[in-house]
N, C-alpha and C positions, 0 to 999 in steps of 0.2 A: 637470432632475431626472427620475428614473424615473416613468413613467406606468403601470407594471405593475398590472394588476387581478387579483383573485382569480378563478380558473376557476369557472364555475358549479357544477361537480362534479369531484371528484378521481377518483371511481369512477362510471362510467355505469351504465345499467340492464342492460347486458350483462356487467357485472362487469369491464370493462376500465378501465385508468387513462386519464386525460385525453389522454396522449400515445399511446394505443393499446396499451400493454404490458399483459400479464397481471400479476396481483399478484406472482407469483414470478419475473418476467422481468427481467433486468438490461438496462441500456442498452448500445448497441454499444460495444465496448471494443477499443482498439488499444494494444499495448504494444511498445515498441522499446527495445533495449539498445545502449549505446555510441554515444550520440547527441552526446556532447561530447568532443572530442579532448583538451582541456586537463585534464580530470578523471581521477583514478585509475579511476573507475567512474561510469557514468551510465545514466540510463533516462528515458523519457517515457511518459506514459500519456494517452490520450484516452478518457474515459468519458462517453458522451453529448457534451454541449458543454464539459464540464470538461476542461482541458488543463493538465498539470503536468510540470515538469522536475525531476529529482533528480540531484545530483552528489555523489560521495563522494571525499574526500581523506584519505589515511592508510593504515595507522597512521603517525603522525609525531610529532615532539616537541610537547609540549603547552605552550602559553602561554595565560594566565599560569600560572606554576609552582605556585601555591598550590592549583590544581585537581587536581594530579597524584594518582593513585591507585597505591599501591605494588603491589597485587595484581592489577590488571587495567587495561585501557585505559578511557579516559573516552569515552563515546558522546555526542557533542555534535550535537544536531539543531537546525536553524534553519529554520523554516517562515515564509515570507513570501508575501504576496499582492501582485502588481504593481498599481500605482495604477489601471491600466486593466482590471483583471480583473473588475470588477463594473460595473453600470450607473451607479451613483453613484460618482464618483471617490473612490478610497480615499486617505487620507492616507498619505504615504510613511513616516512614523515607525512603528516596530513597535508594534502594538496589544497590549493585554492578552490578547485572544483569541489572537493569533498566538503569543505567549509561552506561553500555556496549551497550544495545540495542539502547539507544538515539544516540550514536556515529555511530552505524551501519546503522540506518535509515538516518542520515545526509549524510553519504558516499554514500548510495544508491540514494539519491535524487539530490545531488549536480551536477552530470554530466548533468542532464536535464535542469538546471536553468542558465539563463544568469545573473549570480551574478555580472559580470563585469560592468553591466549597473548601479550598485548602490554602487560605492566605499564608504568606510567608514561608511556604514549603516549596519543594521542587519535585517534579516528576521527570525522571531521567529515562530517556529512550536511547538505547544503543543498538546500532544496526551495523551488521558486518556482512559485506558481500564476499561470499566464499568463491563463487564463480560468476563472471559477468559475461553476458551474451546479449546485451541490449535491454533497454527499458528498466534499468536498475533503480532509478528514482521512483517510478510508479510502483514497481514490485516492492520497494522498500516501504512505500506508504501502506500498501495492502498488508504487509507483515506487521508493521508497527501498530496499525489499527487493531489487529487481532491481539497483539501482545498487550496493548492497553486494556482491551476488554477483559483479557485473561487475568490482569492484575487487579480487576475490580474498580478501575477508575471510572467514575460516573461519565457516561457518554450520551450525547443526543442521538448519535447514530454511528455505525461503522463508516469508514471512509475508503471506498474503493477508488482506484486510480488506474489509468491506462494512457498510452500515447498513441495518437493518430498521426500518420505521416503521408507523405506522397512519394511514390516511386514510379518512374516512367509515365508521369502524368495521371496516375491512378491513386486515389485515396486508399490507405491501407490501415488496418488496426493492429495494435500490439507489434511494434517493429522489432525484428531480430537485429543482431549485431550488424550484419551486412547491409540491411536496409537503413539502419541508423547512420552508418558510415557513408553509404553511396546513394542514398535517396536524396530527394529534393527538399526535404524539410520535415519537421515533426512538431506536434502540438501535444505536450503532456497535459493531462487534466485530471482533477479529482473532484468528486462531488459528495454531497450529503443526500442519499437516495430519498430520504423521507421528505425533504423540502425542495430538492432540486438545486440547492445552493452549490455553486462552483467555488471550491476552496483553492484550487490550483488551475491556472491557465497560463501557459507559456508558449512561445512560438519561436521556432528557429527555421529559417528559410522563407520562401516567398509563396503566399497563398492569395488567391482572389477572394473577394468578399463572399462569393457564393461557395467557394471551396472551404473557407473558414467556417461558415455556418453549417455546411454539411459535415465537416470534420467534427465539430462539436457535438452534433447530434449522434454521429457514429460512436463517439466516445462516451456519451451519456448512456447510450444503449449497451455498450460493452460493459460499463460500470454497473448497470443493473444486474447483469449476469455475474460479474465478479462479486457483487453484494450477496447474491445467493450462495456462491461458493464460500464466502466468508462465514455466513450464518451456518451453513452445513458443518464447516470446520469446528466452530464453537460448540454446536450441538453434539458432535461426535466426542469432543473432549469432555463436555459436561456429563454426557451419558456414561462415560467411563468412570467418572468420579462419583456418580450417584449410585449408592448400593442398591441391589435388587432385593428389596425386603418383601414381607408378606402382603397379602391384599389389604391389610389395614393401613398400609402406607399409600394407597392409591390416591386418596385425597390430597396428601402431601405432594405426590408426583404432579398432580394437576396444577397445584399452586406453583410448583417449580417451573412447569412449562409456561404458565402465564407470566412469571417473573422473567423467564428467559426471553420470551417474545418482546417484552418491554425493554429489556437490556439490549436487544438487537435493533431497536428502533422501529418495531412493528406496531407499537401502540401509540396513541396520541400522547404527546407530552402534556404534563399537568401545567395548567396556567399558573403563573405566580399570583399568590393571593395579595 
């Protein structure tokens, strides 16, 4: 069994967190796109010690049929933690928490997708937590958003997500495992950077009104940074897939870049006619 002990202090006398980060500093983050050949779209994220894979399949025929939606596609998200992802072995059967987080992720992603383009179909998003060290639901949203874009699912925007919490009376961004366990609360949130729409906002613990407002602003600022990392990950993946041809293809490359910026939510959305 785990012998983990609570840190003596989550915030030290210099105002730094126990792992050396500033209160508004995120953990080291690595995002990769196209990591699974068998999926229509895939992505991975390493956020601190947390490591997550996401795979997307579809749009495809929906089974069982009774879940079919006549006016749009059904977004089905499945979040699972590997039995070895935590220090104490997790039971392989899906837990209530995993089912809840699956629903939370679907609700956070759905506003970004043009599901109405694929009535009666399903878009499956499978998320596997390989190693958990805090912030898994938000990291899962970051990876799933990239996997959806990689699969070519029409999107209004990528969806970055982060948790803001409170430790020793100080608001902190991107909680690690110890901060999640021993802090005074956390607020996971996800946004659509283009419009500022918040698609996920939860709260665990006690926050004053002023703390809540400040926490949301800290989260939105962090999501803007995460959005840039998401775009960079997609650009790197697309650049690898685009052959380096002769100069006669320069015009096509410019068109490709324009299309990419549109896909990443950097261009104005076309108004419905």
